SERO-4910 file (N, C-alpha, C, O; in steps of 0.05 Angstrom, whole numbers):
BEGIN
 pado doro    nc1    nc2    nc3   cac1   cac2   cac3    cc1    cc2    cc3    oc1    oc2    oc3
  Met    A   2284    272   1765   2279    284   1789   2279    313   1789   2293    324   1772
  Lys    A   2263    328   1806   2260    356   1806   2271    365   1831   2271    350   1850
  Gly    A   2283    391   1831   2290    407   1855   2294    436   1849   2290    446   1827
  Arg    A   2302    449   1871   2308    478   1871   2338    486   1876   2350    473   1893
  Ile    A   2350    505   1862   2376    510   1869   2375    530   1895   2362    550   1897
  Tyr    A   2392    519   1915   2396    534   1938   2423    551   1941   2424    573   1954
  Lys    A   2442    540   1930   2466    553   1929   2482    547   1903   2483    525   1892
  Ser    A   2495    568   1895   2514    564   1869   2542    575   1874   2546    597   1883
  Thr    A   2559    559   1869   2591    568   1871   2607    569   1846   2631    573   1845
  Gly    A   2590    564   1825   2601    565   1799   2608    538   1787   2610    536   1762
  Asn    A   2613    519   1801   2619    495   1794   2603    473   1804   2599    452   1791
  Trp    A   2593    478   1830   2579    458   1841   2548    473   1851   2545    497   1854
  Tyr    A   2530    456   1855   2504    471   1859   2490    455   1882   2490    431   1884
  Arg    A   2477    472   1901   2463    454   1923   2434    456   1915   2423    477   1910
  Ile    A   2422    431   1915   2393    432   1906   2376    419   1932   2383    400   1947
  Lys    A   2356    432   1933   2334    419   1950   2313    406   1932   2299    416   1914
  Ser    A   2314    379   1941   2299    363   1924   2267    361   1933   2260    369   1955
  Glu    A   2249    353   1917   2221    350   1925   2214    340   1950   2196    349   1963
  Asp    A   2229    320   1957   2225    307   1983   2236    324   2010   2233    316   2034
  Gly    A   2250    346   2003   2263    363   2023   2288    357   2032   2297    367   2052
  Asn    A   2303    337   2015   2334    336   2022   2351    353   2007   2343    365   1987
  Phe    A   2374    355   2016   2393    373   2001   2417    355   1987   2428    336   1999
  Ile    A   2423    361   1965   2444    342   1951   2460    365   1934   2451    388   1930
  Asn    A   2484    355   1926   2502    373   1913   2506    359   1884   2509    334   1881
  Ala    A   2505    379   1863   2507    371   1837   2523    387   1818   2532    408   1825
  Arg    A   2526    377   1793   2543    395   1777   2526    395   1750   2507    380   1746
  Leu    A   2536    414   1730   2522    417   1706   2530    394   1689   2550    381   1692
  Lys    A   2511    390   1670   2515    372   1648   2520    388   1620   2501    398   1608
  Gly    A   2546    390   1612   2550    406   1589   2545    436   1594   2546    447   1616
  Lys    A   2538    449   1569   2529    479   1570   2504    480   1565   2492    463   1552
  Phe    A   2491    504   1577   2467    508   1574   2462    535   1560   2477    553   1565
  Lys    A   2442    538   1545   2434    562   1534   2403    565   1537   2389    549   1525
  Ile    A   2393    584   1553   2370    591   1563   2357    614   1549   2366    637   1550
  Asp    A   2335    606   1533   2319    625   1521   2336    646   1506   2329    670   1507
  Asp    A   2360    637   1491   2372    653   1476   2389    675   1493   2403    693   1482
  Ile    A   2388    673   1518   2403    696   1533   2434    685   1542   2440    663   1551
  Thr    A   2448    705   1537   2478    696   1543   2480    704   1571   2474    727   1578
  Ser    A   2490    686   1588   2498    690   1617   2519    684   1628   2527    662   1622
  Ser    A   2534    697   1645   2555    688   1659   2554    663   1674   2571    646   1676
  Asn    A   2526    663   1685   2518    637   1701   2495    627   1694   2473    637   1700
  Pro    A   2498    604   1680   2475    591   1667   2452    582   1688   2429    583   1681
  Ile    A   2458    575   1712   2441    571   1731   2444    587   1754   2466    593   1764
  Ala    A   2420    595   1764   2423    614   1790   2409    603   1813   2397    582   1812
  Val    A   2411    616   1832   2395    608   1858   2371    615   1851   2365    635   1838
  Gly    A   2353    598   1861   2321    604   1855   2311    585   1829   2288    579   1824
  Asp    A   2331    578   1815   2323    564   1788   2307    536   1798   2314    526   1819
  Tyr    A   2289    526   1784   2279    498   1788   2294    481   1764   2296    488   1740
  Val    A   2302    458   1776   2317    442   1754   2311    414   1758   2299    405   1778
  Glu    A   2318    401   1737   2316    371   1732   2342    359   1737   2362    371   1727
  Tyr    A   2347    337   1751   2371    325   1752   2369    296   1752   2348    284   1754
  Ser    A   2395    284   1747   2395    254   1748   2417    244   1765   2439    255   1768
  Ala    A   2409    221   1775   2429    208   1795   2434    180   1789   2435    163   1806
  Asn    A   2438    174   1762   2438    146   1753   2460    131   1760   2459    106   1762
  Asp    A   2488    148   1764   2509    139   1767   2515    137   1799   2538    130   1807
  Gly    A   2495    144   1817   2499    147   1844   2501    173   1857   2500    192   1841
  Ala    A   2504    178   1879   2502    204   1898   2524    221   1888   2521    245   1886
  Glu    A   2548    207   1882   2572    221   1875   2572    235   1850   2588    254   1846
  Asn    A   2556    226   1833   2557    242   1805   2526    249   1797   2515    244   1776
  Ile    A   2515    261   1816   2488    277   1809   2492    302   1789   2508    320   1795
  Val    A   2476    301   1766   2481    317   1744   2454    334   1738   2432    323   1736
  Ile    A   2457    359   1736   2431    375   1729   2432    373   1699   2451    379   1686
  Thr    A   2406    363   1689   2404    360   1661   2384    380   1646   2382    381   1622
  Glu    A   2371    394   1661   2350    415   1648   2345    433   1672   2341    427   1695
  Ile    A   2345    459   1659   2334    484   1673   2306    491   1668   2300    499   1646
  Leu    A   2288    489   1686   2261    495   1682   2256    525   1675   2270    542   1686
  Lys    A   2235    532   1657   2228    559   1651   2228    578   1681   2218    570   1702
  Arg    A   2241    603   1676   2236    617   1699   2213    638   1696   2208    647   1674
  Glu    A   2199    643   1719   2177    662   1723   2191    688   1719   2180    705   1705
  Asn    A   2214    693   1731   2227    721   1730   2253    717   1739   2262    695   1746
  Tyr    A   2268    741   1739   2298    742   1754   2307    769   1754   2299    786   1738
  Ile    A   2323    772   1772   2338    799   1772   2366    795   1760   2380    775   1766
  Asn    A   2376    813   1744   2404    808   1734   2417    835   1733   2406    856   1741
  Arg    A   2442    835   1723   2461    858   1725   2481    853   1702   2483    830   1694
  Ile    A   2497    872   1693   2520    865   1674   2538    852   1690   2541    859   1714
  Ser    A   2552    830   1680   2571    815   1697   2596    830   1701   2608    838   1681
  Pro    A   2605    834   1726   2630    844   1732   2652    834   1718   2670    850   1712
  Ala    A   2653    810   1712   2673    794   1699   2675    802   1672   2698    807   1663
  Asn    A   2650    806   1655   2651    803   1629   2630    820   1619   2609    810   1613
  Arg    A   2633    848   1617   2613    869   1609   2598    862   1584   2577    875   1580
  Asn    A   2603    844   1566   2590    832   1542   2569    814   1552   2552    808   1536
  Gln    A   2567    804   1578   2550    783   1589   2534    794   1614   2542    812   1627
  His    A   2513    783   1617   2500    788   1644   2500    767   1663   2506    744   1657
  His    A   2494    774   1689   2500    756   1710   2468    753   1722   2454    774   1724
  Ile    A   2459    731   1729   2430    729   1739   2437    727   1769   2452    710   1777
  Ile    A   2427    746   1785   2430    746   1810   2413    730   1826   2423    721   1847
  Ala    A   2387    724   1820   2368    706   1831   2344    705   1812   2339    723   1796
  Ser    A   2328    679   1815   2307    675   1796   2283    665   1812   2285    655   1834
  Asn    A   2257    668   1798   2233    659   1813   2230    670   1836   2229    656   1856
  Leu    A   2228    697   1836   2222    712   1859   2193    723   1865   2179    734   1848
  Asp    A   2185    720   1891   2157    735   1897   2161    763   1900   2143    779   1894
  Gln    A   2187    772   1910   2193    801   1915   2224    804   1919   2240    785   1921
  Ser    A   2229    830   1921   2258    835   1927   2260    857   1951   2244    875   1950
  Leu    A   2276    856   1969   2280    879   1986   2308    893   1983   2329    881   1988
  Leu    A   2306    914   1976   2332    930   1969   2338    945   1997   2322    961   2008
  Phe    A   2362    937   2006   2370    949   2033   2387    971   2022   2405    968   2005
  Ala    A   2379    995   2034   2397   1020   2027   2401   1035   2056   2386   1029   2075
  Ser    A   2418   1051   2059   2425   1069   2080   2437   1094   2071   2448   1095   2049
  Phe    A   2435   1117   2086   2448   1141   2081   2471   1145   2097   2483   1166   2096
  Arg    A   2479   1124   2115   2501   1125   2131   2515   1100   2131   2503   1080   2139
  Glu    A   2540   1097   2125   2558   1073   2133   2547   1047   2123   2539   1029   2139
  Pro    A   2548   1045   2097   2555   1064   2073   2532   1075   2065   2510   1067   2071
  Lys    A   2537   1096   2051   2514   1113   2035   2506   1100   2011   2522   1089   1996
  Thr    A   2479   1099   2005   2467   1088   1983   2458   1113   1969   2445   1131   1979
  Ser    A   2466   1113   1943   2456   1138   1927   2428   1131   1916   2422   1108   1912
  Leu    A   2413   1150   1911   2386   1148   1899   2390   1139   1866   2372   1129   1852
  Gly    A   2413   1144   1859   2417   1134   1832   2419   1104   1831   2408   1092   1813
  Phe    A   2433   1093   1848   2436   1065   1853   2407   1052   1858   2400   1031   1846
  Ile    A   2392   1063   1875   2363   1052   1880   2350   1059   1855   2335   1040   1850
  Asp    A   2349   1074   1840   2333   1078   1814   2342   1056   1795   2326   1043   1781
  Arg    A   2371   1051   1794   2380   1029   1774   2367   1000   1784   2358    983   1768
  Phe    A   2366    998   1809   2357    970   1816   2324    972   1811   2312    953   1800
  Leu    A   2312    993   1818   2281    990   1810   2276    987   1783   2256    975   1774
  Val    A   2295   1000   1766   2286    995   1737   2289    968   1728   2275    958   1710
  Thr    A   2313    951   1742   2317    925   1735   2291    909   1748   2279    893   1733
  Ala    A   2284    913   1770   2261    899   1781   2235    902   1761   2222    883   1754
  Glu    A   2230    929   1754   2207    929   1736   2212    914   1711   2194    900   1702
  Ala    A   2234    917   1699   2238    902   1673   2233    875   1674   2227    863   1653
  Tyr    A   2237    863   1697   2240    832   1700   2213    823   1720   2211    800   1729
  His    A   2198    841   1724   2168    835   1740   2172    826   1767   2158    807   1775
  Val    A   2191    838   1780   2196    829   1810   2188    856   1825   2197    879   1820
  Pro    A   2167    849   1844   2161    871   1862   2183    883   1878   2199    866   1886
  Ala    A   2188    905   1885   2213    913   1903   2201    930   1922   2181    944   1919
  Ile    A   2218    929   1946   2207    944   1969   2236    952   1979   2255    936   1980
  Ile    A   2238    979   1987   2259    995   1994   2259    992   2025   2239    997   2038
  Val    A   2283    985   2037   2287    983   2066   2311   1002   2072   2334    997   2065
  Phe    A   2303   1025   2087   2328   1040   2092   2334   1032   2121   2319   1035   2140
  Asn    A   2362   1020   2121   2370   1009   2145   2389   1029   2160   2399   1048   2149
  Lys    A   2395   1022   2189   2413   1034   2204   2403   1065   2209   2418   1084   2211
  Val    A   2375   1066   2211   2367   1093   2218   2375   1104   2242   2374   1128   2246
  Asp    A   2384   1086   2258   2392   1094   2288   2414   1114   2284   2416   1133   2301
  Leu    A   2433   1113   2263   2457   1127   2258   2447   1154   2247   2463   1173   2250
  Tyr    A   2429   1159   2237   2419   1184   2222   2424   1208   2238   2418   1208   2262
  Lys    A   2436   1231   2226   2433   1256   2239   2414   1273   2226   2399   1262   2210
  Glu    A   2412   1297   2231   2389   1313   2219   2394   1312   2190   2373   1310   2177
  Lys    A   2418   1314   2174   2418   1316   2147   2409   1289   2133   2396   1290   2112
  Glu    A   2416   1265   2145   2404   1240   2139   2374   1236   2138   2359   1227   2121
  Leu    A   2369   1246   2163   2337   1244   2168   2321   1260   2148   2301   1251   2137
  Ala    A   2331   1286   2142   2316   1299   2121   2320   1289   2094   2302   1294   2078
  Lys    A   2340   1274   2086   2342   1259   2059   2324   1241   2062   2308   1239   2043
  Leu    A   2322   1222   2085   2307   1201   2085   2274   1207   2083   2259   1191   2071
  Glu    A   2266   1226   2095   2239   1236   2090   2234   1245   2062   2212   1240   2053
  Met    A   2251   1257   2049   2250   1261   2020   2245   1236   2003   2227   1236   1987
  Ala    A   2262   1216   2009   2264   1192   1995   2239   1176   2002   2228   1165   1983
  Glu    A   2228   1174   2025   2204   1162   2031   2178   1176   2013   2163   1163   2000
  Glu    A   2178   1199   2016   2157   1214   2003   2159   1208   1969   2140   1201   1956
  Leu    A   2183   1211   1958   2188   1206   1930   2181   1177   1927   2164   1175   1909
  Tyr    A   2188   1158   1936   2184   1131   1925   2159   1123   1933   2148   1107   1919
  Ser    A   2147   1132   1955   2119   1122   1963   2098   1137   1943   2076   1126   1940
  Glu    A   2102   1153   1934   2085   1173   1916   2084   1158   1888   2063   1159   1876
  Ile    A   2106   1143   1877   2105   1129   1852   2100   1099   1858   2102   1082   1841
  Gly    A   2093   1095   1882   2080   1065   1887   2095   1045   1900   2087   1022   1901
  Tyr    A   2117   1054   1910   2135   1031   1924   2134   1031   1952   2130   1053   1963
  Arg    A   2136   1012   1965   2134   1011   1995   2163   1016   2004   2184   1007   1994
  Val    A   2162   1033   2026   2186   1042   2035   2184   1039   2066   2165   1048   2078
  Leu    A   2207   1024   2079   2206   1021   2108   2232   1030   2120   2253   1027   2108
  Arg    A   2229   1040   2140   2254   1044   2160   2260   1020   2178   2242   1007   2188
  Met    A   2288   1016   2183   2296    989   2198   2322    999   2215   2337   1016   2206
  Ser    A   2324    987   2239   2349    986   2255   2353    963   2270   2337    955   2287
  Ile    A   2378    949   2261   2385    924   2281   2385    932   2309   2374    921   2328
  Lys    A   2401    955   2309   2407    963   2337   2383    970   2357   2380    961   2380
  Ser    A   2368    988   2344   2342    995   2362   2322    978   2359   2304    979   2375
  Gly    A   2319    958   2337   2295    943   2334   2272    956   2314   2253    943   2304
  Glu    A   2279    982   2310   2256    993   2296   2254    978   2266   2274    971   2252
  Gly    A   2230    975   2259   2220    960   2235   2224    933   2232   2215    922   2212
  Leu    A   2240    918   2254   2248    892   2248   2225    871   2247   2227    850   2236
  Ala    A   2203    879   2260   2182    859   2260   2164    864   2232   2154    845   2219
  Glu    A   2161    885   2226   2147    892   2203   2164    886   2176   2151    882   2155
  Val    A   2189    886   2176   2204    875   2153   2203    844   2152   2201    832   2130
  Ser    A   2205    832   2176   2205    803   2178   2180    793   2169   2179    771   2158
  Glu    A   2157    807   2174   2129    798   2166   2125    795   2137   2106    782   2128
  Leu    A   2142    808   2124   2139    816   2094   2148    788   2083   2138    780   2062
  Leu    A   2165    774   2095   2176    752   2083   2162    726   2083   2170    707   2069
  Lys    A   2138    725   2101   2124    698   2103   2115    689   2082   2102    704   2068
  Asn    A   2118    666   2074   2111    645   2050   2116    659   2026   2098    659   2010
  Lys    A   2138    671   2020   2148    685   1995   2177    677   1993   2190    670   2012
  Thr    A   2186    679   1968   2215    679   1963   2225    704   1957   2219    715   1936
  Thr    A   2241    713   1972   2251    743   1975   2280    745   1969   2296    731   1981
  Leu    A   2286    764   1949   2313    771   1945   2324    793   1966   2313    815   1965
  Leu    A   2342    789   1982   2356    806   1994   2380    819   1980   2399    806   1972
  Thr    A   2379    843   1976   2405    854   1962   2412    882   1970   2397    894   1987
  Gly    A   2433    895   1960   2444    923   1970   2474    920   1970   2487    900   1964
  His    A   2483    947   1978   2512    953   1978   2524    930   2002   2510    922   2020
  Ser    A   2548    922   1999   2562    910   2020   2561    927   2046   2563    951   2044
  Gly    A   2559    918   2067   2560    932   2094   2537    943   2099   2538    956   2120
  Val    A   2512    943   2087   2487    957   2089   2471    944   2108   2450    955   2116
  Gly    A   2478    919   2118   2464    904   2141   2448    879   2131   2433    870   2148
  Lys    A   2449    869   2111   2437    847   2101   2443    823   2120   2424    811   2132
  Ser    A   2468    816   2123   2475    794   2140   2468    795   2169   2463    775   2182
  Ser    A   2468    820   2180   2459    829   2208   2430    820   2208   2421    807   2226
  Phe    A   2414    828   2188   2386    822   2187   2379    794   2186   2360    786   2199
  Ile    A   2393    778   2172   2388    746   2171   2397    740   2192   2381    725   2202
  Asn    A   2415    744   2206   2422    734   2234   2402    739   2256   2400    726   2277
  Tyr    A   2387    761   2250   2366    765   2268   2344    746   2263   2334    734   2282
  Ile    A   2336    743   2238   2314    723   2235   2320    694   2232   2302    678   2233
  Leu    A   2346    687   2229   2353    662   2230   2386    657   2246   2407    652   2236
  Pro    A   2379    661   2269   2404    662   2291   2421    640   2286   2445    644   2288
  Asp    A   2412    616   2279   2430    590   2276   2447    592   2252   2466    576   2248
  Ile    A   2440    610   2235   2458    612   2209   2485    627   2216   2507    620   2206
  Asn    A   2482    647   2231   2506    661   2244   2526    671   2221   2550    663   2222
  Leu    A   2518    686   2200   2530    698   2181   2554    716   2191   2554    728   2212
  Lys    A   2572    716   2176   2597    732   2180   2586    762   2176   2570    765   2158
  Thr    A   2594    782   2192   2589    808   2187   2612    824   2193   2626    820   2213
  Lys    A   2616    846   2176   2640    862   2183   2633    895   2180   2614    905   2167
  Glu    A   2648    907   2192   2644    936   2196   2653    951   2169   2672    942   2156
  Val    A   2639    973   2161   2646    988   2136   2674    996   2138   2684   1003   2159
  Ser    A   2686    994   2117   2715   1006   2112   2718   1037   2119   2706   1055   2107
  Asn    A   2737   1041   2141   2739   1068   2150   2751   1085   2124   2744   1108   2119
  Trp    A   2767   1074   2110   2783   1093   2090   2762   1097   2063   2762   1118   2050
  Ser    A   2746   1078   2059   2731   1085   2034   2705   1088   2042   2691   1098   2023
  Gly    A   2691   1084   2062   2665   1088   2067   2647   1064   2053   2623   1068   2050
  Lys    A   2656   1043   2045   2641   1024   2031   2644   1001   2044   2665    996   2055
  Gly    A   2623    984   2045   2619    960   2059   2640    939   2050   2649    941   2027
  Leu    A   2648    922   2065   2664    897   2059   2648    875   2052   2628    871   2066
  His    A   2653    860   2031   2639    836   2025   2640    815   2042   2662    805   2048
  Thr    A   2615    806   2052   2616    782   2074   2601    757   2062   2601    736   2075
  Thr    A   2589    760   2038   2577    734   2027   2594    731   2001   2601    751   1989
  Thr    A   2599    707   1994   2616    701   1971   2601    692   1950   2605    701   1927
  Phe    A   2580    673   1954   2561    665   1934   2531    670   1942   2525    671   1966
  Ala    A   2515    673   1926   2486    671   1933   2477    645   1945   2484    623   1937
  Glu    A   2461    649   1965   2451    625   1975   2418    632   1987   2411    655   1993
  Met    A   2402    610   1987   2379    609   1992   2372    597   2022   2381    575   2028
  Tyr    A   2358    611   2041   2349    598   2064   2320    595   2073   2305    615   2071
  Asp    A   2312    576   2081   2283    573   2089   2279    585   2115   2295    584   2133
  Leu    A   2253    596   2116   2246    610   2141   2229    589   2154   2218    570   2142
  Pro    A   2229    594   2184   2214    574   2201   2183    581   2199   2166    564   2202
  Ala    A   2177    607   2193   2147    613   2188   2135    608   2163   2111    613   2159
  Gly    A   2153    594   2143   2146    592   2115   2156    612   2097   2154    636   2103
  Gly    A   2168    606   2074   2179    628   2057   2209    622   2057   2219    608   2074
  Ser    A   2222    633   2037   2255    637   2034   2264    662   2030   2251    681   2019
  Ile    A   2289    663   2038   2303    689   2030   2331    679   2013   2343    658   2017
  Ile    A   2337    696   1998   2363    693   1981   2382    714   1988   2378    738   1981
  Asp    A   2402    706   2001   2423    727   2006   2447    728   1986   2460    707   1980
  Thr    A   2451    753   1975   2470    755   1954   2497    773   1964   2498    789   1983
  Pro    A   2517    766   1945   2539    785   1955   2534    814   1950   2521    822   1930
  Gly    A   2544    830   1967   2538    862   1961   2544    871   1933   2561    858   1920
  Ile    A   2533    892   1923   2532    901   1898   2546    931   1901   2535    950   1911
  Arg    A   2567    931   1891   2579    961   1888   2566    976   1866   2554    997   1872
  Glu    A   2566    967   1844   2558    979   1819   2533    961   1806   2534    937   1808
  Leu    A   2514    972   1795   2494    957   1783   2487    964   1751   2469    981   1745
  Gly    A   2501    951   1732   2500    959   1708   2472    942   1696   2468    918   1699
  Leu    A   2455    960   1681   2432    946   1671   2439    929   1646   2454    937   1628
  Ala    A   2427    905   1646   2432    888   1624   2406    877   1610   2385    871   1622
  Asp    A   2412    877   1582   2389    871   1563   2364    889   1566   2341    881   1565
  Ile    A   2372    913   1571   2350    936   1570   2361    957   1549   2383    967   1552
  Ala    A   2346    962   1529   2352    984   1509   2343   1011   1521   2326   1016   1538
  Ala    A   2360   1030   1508   2357   1059   1522   2326   1068   1519   2315   1083   1535
  Gly    A   2314   1058   1494   2292   1069   1491   2269   1056   1507   2246   1063   1505
  Glu    A   2276   1036   1524   2258   1022   1540   2257   1032   1570   2237   1027   1583
  Val    A   2279   1046   1580   2282   1052   1603   2260   1068   1617   2253   1062   1640
  Ser    A   2249   1087   1602   2225   1105   1616   2202   1085   1619   2185   1091   1635
  His    A   2199   1065   1606   2177   1046   1611   2176   1034   1638   2154   1026   1648
  Tyr    A   2200   1033   1652   2205   1021   1675   2206   1043   1697   2211   1036   1720
  Tyr    A   2202   1067   1691   2195   1087   1711   2170   1090   1712   2159   1101   1693
  Pro    A   2153   1080   1735   2122   1080   1736   2114   1113   1730   2097   1117   1712
  Glu    A   2123   1132   1742   2114   1158   1734   2114   1169   1707   2098   1186   1697
  Met    A   2137   1156   1694   2142   1163   1664   2121   1145   1649   2107   1155   1631
  Arg    A   2120   1120   1656   2105   1102   1640   2078   1112   1632   2067   1107   1611
  Glu    A   2065   1129   1653   2038   1140   1655   2035   1161   1631   2013   1165   1620
  Leu    A   2059   1174   1624   2059   1198   1604   2068   1192   1577   2060   1205   1558
  Ile    A   2082   1174   1576   2098   1168   1548   2078   1167   1523   2087   1172   1500
  His    A   2054   1162   1527   2036   1161   1506   2026   1188   1496   2013   1191   1476
  Phe    A   2033   1209   1512   2025   1238   1511   2047   1252   1496   2043   1274   1486
  Cys    A   2072   1240   1494   2096   1254   1476   2088   1255   1447   2074   1238   1436
  Arg    A   2097   1278   1437   2093   1283   1410   2101   1257   1390   2087   1250   1371
  Phe    A   2126   1243   1397   2138   1229   1382   2139   1199   1393   2146   1195   1416
  Asn    A   2132   1179   1377   2128   1149   1387   2157   1140   1400   2160   1124   1419
  Asn    A   2176   1151   1388   2202   1139   1400   2219   1157   1413   2243   1155   1414
  Cys    A   2202   1177   1426   2214   1196   1448   2227   1185   1469   2215   1169   1483
  Ile    A   2254   1192   1476   2268   1181   1496   2273   1204   1522   2288   1202   1541
  His    A   2256   1225   1516   2256   1247   1538   2279   1262   1546   2285   1270   1568
  Thr    A   2293   1265   1523   2318   1285   1526   2320   1308   1513   2320   1329   1526
  Asp    A   2322   1309   1487   2320   1338   1471   2294   1339   1453   2292   1359   1439
  Glu    A   2275   1321   1451   2255   1321   1436   2232   1344   1444   2227   1350   1467
  Leu    A   2220   1354   1423   2197   1374   1426   2172   1361   1438   2167   1337   1436
  Asp    A   2156   1381   1451   2132   1368   1457   2132   1340   1477   2115   1322   1473
  Cys    A   2149   1338   1495   2154   1316   1510   2141   1316   1536   2148   1330   1555
  Ala    A   2120   1298   1538   2103   1300   1562   2120   1296   1591   2115   1306   1613
  Val    A   2139   1281   1585   2155   1272   1610   2175   1297   1619   2179   1302   1643
  Lys    A   2186   1312   1600   2201   1335   1608   2179   1354   1617   2185   1368   1637
  Asp    A   2157   1357   1609   2139   1379   1618   2131   1369   1645   2124   1386   1662
  Ala    A   2130   1345   1652   2119   1337   1679   2143   1342   1697   2137   1349   1719
  Val    A   2170   1339   1693   2194   1345   1706   2192   1378   1713   2196   1387   1736
  Ala    A   2186   1391   1691   2185   1421   1694   2162   1428   1717   2167   1444   1735
  Thr    A   2141   1416   1716   2120   1424   1734   2119   1408   1759   2099   1409   1774
  Gly    A   2140   1392   1765   2143   1379   1791   2125   1353   1796   2123   1340   1817
  Lys    A   2114   1348   1773   2100   1318   1775   2119   1293   1774   2114   1271   1784
  Ile    A   2143   1300   1761   2160   1280   1761   2185   1290   1779   2192   1313   1773
  His    A   2198   1279   1798   2217   1291   1815   2241   1294   1802   2249   1274   1791
  Glu    A   2254   1313   1801   2275   1323   1788   2302   1305   1787   2316   1302   1767
  Glu    A   2307   1295   1813   2324   1278   1817   2322   1251   1802   2342   1239   1794
  Arg    A   2297   1241   1800   2291   1216   1787   2299   1217   1756   2309   1199   1743
  Tyr    A   2291   1242   1747   2295   1247   1720   2328   1247   1714   2338   1236   1694
  Ile    A   2341   1262   1732   2372   1263   1730   2382   1239   1728   2398   1234   1711
  Asn    A   2374   1220   1745   2386   1194   1750   2378   1177   1723   2393   1161   1713
  Tyr    A   2351   1184   1712   2345   1172   1686   2366   1180   1662   2376   1163   1647
  Leu    A   2371   1203   1661   2392   1215   1644   2416   1201   1647   2429   1193   1628
  Lys    A   2424   1198   1674   2451   1185   1674   2450   1154   1669   2471   1143   1663
  Ile    A   2428   1140   1672   2428   1115   1663   2430   1116   1630   2444   1100   1619
  Leu    A   2418   1131   1617   2421   1133   1588   2448   1139   1581   2458   1129   1560
  Glu    A   2462   1155   1596   2489   1162   1586   2509   1138   1592   2528   1133   1577
  Ser    A   2505   1126   1613   2520   1103   1621   2516   1079   1599   2534   1064   1594
  Met    A   2492   1077   1587   2486   1060   1562   2502   1068   1541   2516   1051   1530
  Asn    A   2500   1094   1533   2518   1102   1511   2546   1095   1514   2559   1087   1494
  Lys    A   2557   1098   1538   2584   1094   1539   2591   1061   1537   2614   1055   1530
  Gln    A   2572   1044   1543   2573   1014   1539   2575   1005   1510   2586    983   1504
  Val    A   2565   1020   1494   2561   1014   1466   2592   1017   1452   2595   1012   1428
***
């Protein structure tokens, strides 16, 4: 029998069967998927085969079907492993904000690199725009221009004022969508808007740290009345890139990818090399300086991991 994983708690998994029923199951032994070492062998969004030969109390997942794509990160529990956030996605919505809590462009760029690497279309949603003052609005306009120019869709949203809610909701129809971002950025409030019967817990941002408080413990998928599904995930404070080599990172920057073949050296990583087309583009403003600085920070973090 086949089904799809809707919730993972680490020990038990909630499966939606092909006939639409929900069942709980556990793993059969240990899995090794495509030679990838993961801290969670099964992720929300996975399609699986399962056996119920011994009755409903002993349903066992026997096989994980091939993933179309996934989003992952370095495991917070073990930096030598990666953690798969969700799989088999049509798109991802990265919720960001410049107030309560603040999302750095560096964090956004790290997520976009991961999405590019694993072939998941990414959309950026700047939430809580009703809170923005002149400084935040100026930064928002800069970010909108920056990311739109390199091909990403960027939306503004506010649960309080209603701005952008209909447009963002429309994007979800008939697609499997990952919702992610820092804790406290408004994912749960948005889910409560589109699925009021779910009534997810929400918490205010911590006053002393300025960081969001975790309200989602485990990743979970929810079906939408109009068609499609969303995957809610625990808030991410830091996003360590997993299974991506330093020499590959520029390939996942769309504006750099267009230029790398014009560099003098085939193995150019666009730092200290001569005749580097990427560095020339930064100097002339074709590549945004902050994007390039974030790129260098990613390379630096990778060197520290070695």
